Wavefront OBJ file of the C-alpha trace (Angstrom):
o trace
v 3.303 21.967 -31.515
v 6.547 24.171 -32.055
v 8.077 24.345 -35.258
v 11.158 22.356 -33.993
v 8.470 19.664 -33.044
v 6.803 19.734 -36.315
v 10.482 19.106 -38.551
v 11.594 16.210 -35.860
v 11.734 12.800 -36.980
v 8.801 10.465 -36.014
v 11.545 8.180 -33.997
v 14.904 8.406 -32.738
v 17.295 5.499 -32.577
v 14.553 3.092 -33.608
v 12.282 4.451 -30.725
v 9.046 5.560 -31.727
v 8.386 9.272 -30.143
v 4.925 9.148 -30.446
v 4.374 5.401 -28.963
v 6.701 6.093 -26.110
v 4.848 9.314 -25.254
v 1.490 7.164 -25.100
v 3.334 4.700 -22.748
v 4.700 7.115 -20.465
v 1.495 8.876 -20.314
v -0.565 5.723 -19.609
v 2.040 4.974 -16.740
v 1.544 8.451 -15.112
v -2.210 8.370 -15.371
v -1.981 4.809 -13.595
v 0.619 5.994 -11.069
v -1.920 8.961 -10.165
v -4.680 6.487 -9.779
v -2.595 4.026 -7.631
v -1.598 7.328 -5.553
v -5.575 7.907 -5.048
v -6.318 4.440 -4.165
v -3.568 4.205 -1.478
v -4.943 7.353 0.131
v -8.410 5.793 0.185
v -6.907 2.363 1.860
v -5.235 4.797 4.636
v -8.505 6.298 5.041
v -10.457 3.108 5.778
v -7.498 2.019 8.028
v -7.823 5.075 10.011
v -11.428 5.063 10.290
v -11.468 1.077 11.365
v -8.834 2.425 14.019
v -10.965 4.900 15.150
v -13.563 1.895 15.764
v -11.186 -0.017 17.878
v -9.513 -2.287 15.289
v -5.939 -2.668 15.014
v -4.902 -1.600 11.502
v -1.499 -3.692 11.847
v -3.382 -6.890 12.369
v -5.936 -6.047 9.785
v -2.817 -5.775 7.283
v -1.749 -9.209 8.119
v -5.285 -10.410 7.481
v -5.347 -8.986 4.265
v -1.955 -10.560 3.474
v -2.905 -13.863 4.479
v -6.324 -14.072 2.502
v -4.432 -13.375 -0.528
v -2.325 -16.506 -0.036
v -3.745 -19.979 -1.274
v -4.642 -22.334 1.096
v -1.388 -24.212 0.753
v 0.990 -21.673 1.131
v -0.590 -20.264 4.149
v -0.556 -23.781 5.660
v 3.259 -24.021 4.945
v 3.710 -20.529 6.197
v 1.745 -21.438 9.529
v 3.498 -24.734 9.739
v 7.025 -22.936 9.811
v 5.886 -20.661 12.158
v 4.954 -23.230 14.617
v 8.225 -24.771 14.219
v 10.200 -21.694 14.738
v 8.215 -21.062 18.138
v 8.659 -24.392 19.189
v 12.365 -24.074 18.962
v 12.540 -20.868 20.537
v 10.323 -22.334 23.515
v 7.448 -19.907 22.312
v 4.417 -22.198 22.007
v 1.643 -21.837 24.251
l 1 2 3 4 5 6 7 8 9 10 11 12 13 14 15 16 17 18 19 20 21 22 23 24 25 26 27 28 29 30 31 32 33 34 35 36 37 38 39 40 41 42 43 44 45 46 47 48 49 50 51 52 53 54 55 56 57 58 59 60 61 62 63 64 65 66 67 68 69 70 71 72 73 74 75 76 77 78 79 80 81 82 83 84 85 86 87 88 89 90
């Protein structure tokens, strides 16, 4: 700790310097973890692609699986309606 830091007030403008620093450091650590997880996910998609799977479709499946049943049914019904309106039904 420098001499300037030792004599600096604990808070500035009602903001606790120590608490703020703690929050910022926690966020930075979580951002690093998030980046590492994102890289891991990209590797899994790359591995799946090398085994003949289509990552774009897999991402859609993951997104759909996150939805609850009612939301998924609503979106599927709306999609069917739009496709029928455009004459794209099978």
